[in-house]
N, C-alpha and C positions, 0 to 999 in steps of 0.2 A: 716552783719546783718542790717536789717532795723528797728532800734529801735526808730528813731526820727519821730515825728509827726504822729504816727500810728493812732491817733484819728482824724486826718484830712484826708478827701478823697483825693486820687491822681487820677487825670483825665487821662484816657486812651482813645485813639481813635481807633476804629476798622473800617477799610474800607470795605464797602459793594460794591464790584465791580461786576457788572453783565454784561454778554455778551450773547446774544441769549438765554436767559432763564437759564443760568448757572452762578454760583457764584464762585468767586475765594477764595480758602482757602489754608492754608499751614499746613504741619505737623510739630509740634514743636519738636526740638531736644530733645533726651532722657534725657540730663543732666539739662534741664531747668524745671521750675515750669510747671506743666501740660504737661511734656514731653511725647511724643508718642500720643498726642491728636491733633486733627485738630482745627484750629482757623482762624478767619478772620484776615488778616494782619493789623498791626498797632503798636502802642506803646504809651508810656507815653507822655503827653503834657508837654513841658517845660514851666517854668514860663513866662507869657506874650505872649505865642504862641496862635494863633487862631487855630481852628480845621483844617482849610485849610493848614496852615503852618506846623502843626504837621503831618498831613497825607502826605503832599508833602515830608517832610523830611524822615519820616519812610518808605514810599514806595520806595523812591529813594534809601535809604540804604539797605532795605531788599530785594527789588525785581528789582531794576533798572528801575522802571517805572516813567514816567512823569505824574503828576496829573494835570488835566486840570479843574476839578470842584469838589467841595464838597458841598453837600446839608445839610440842617438842619438834626440833628440826628433823626433817626426813633424812637429810644428809648435809654434810659440810664439805665443801670443795675448795682447795687452794686454787685461786685464779692464776692462770699462767702469766708469767712475766710481770707479776705485781705482788705487793705485800698483802693483798686481800684474801681473806678466807670467807667464803660466802656460805651462809647458813640458810638453807631453803626451809621455810617454816610455813606449815598450813595455817591459813589466816581466814577468819570469818569477819565479814564487813557488812555495814549497813549503808544504803545509799547507792547512787549511781556515780561511777567514776567520771571525773572531768580532767582532761590532760593539761595540767598546769606546767609540767616540765617535759613531757614526752610530745613528740610530733603527732602521734596517733596512738589510740588504744584499740585493743581487739580482744575478743573472747574466742578461743580456739580449742578444738578437740586435741587430744594427744597426737593423733595422726597429722593434723594440720600443723601443730607445733613442730613436729619433726621435719616438715617441709619448709618452715620459715627460716630466714637467715637470722639465727640467734647469736647473741654474744657467746663466747667460747664456754664459759662455765654453765650458762643457761642451757646450751645445747647438750652438754655432757649430762646435766641434771635430767633433762627430758629423756635422753637415751637410757640412762641408767635407772632412773625412777620407773620408767615404763617397763623395763625388763626386770626390775626388782634387784638389780645389782647394787645400786647405791644404798638402798634401805638395808640390804642384807649385810653390808659390811664395809663401805668406805667410810670408816670412822677415823681415818688418819688425822683429819683436822678437828675432829670432835673434841679432843682433849684441850684444844686451844680455846674452846668456847667458854669454859668456866661453868659455874653452877647456873 
């Protein structure tokens, strides 16, 4: 159980990996929170880790990918009913992803992503990023991100 520090936000990075107009997402295992829903790959940022370090570690573990670049977060969203603040970061990778933790992986266009059953914050990111709303101003959680 996660009973400690529930009042403090927990930073999570979500890698936005794009190739030829398609974005990489993974299907969460059924036994995990939001199981059976699709998500942008990533995970919790460890204390003292930069976004680049967290994405490099998480994508190495989850997908066997080498991360070559991570850009500034497109937006940061507080995940409903959890202490998580998810930072959606454009990420450049080398290699082909292998699902070590996800049930399946897929490359989808923005329209296809909108039709997928996505985890709540991922769905909000897709809607708002595609319409430009998130980029234009949902920085409410941005201050929690740090330098």
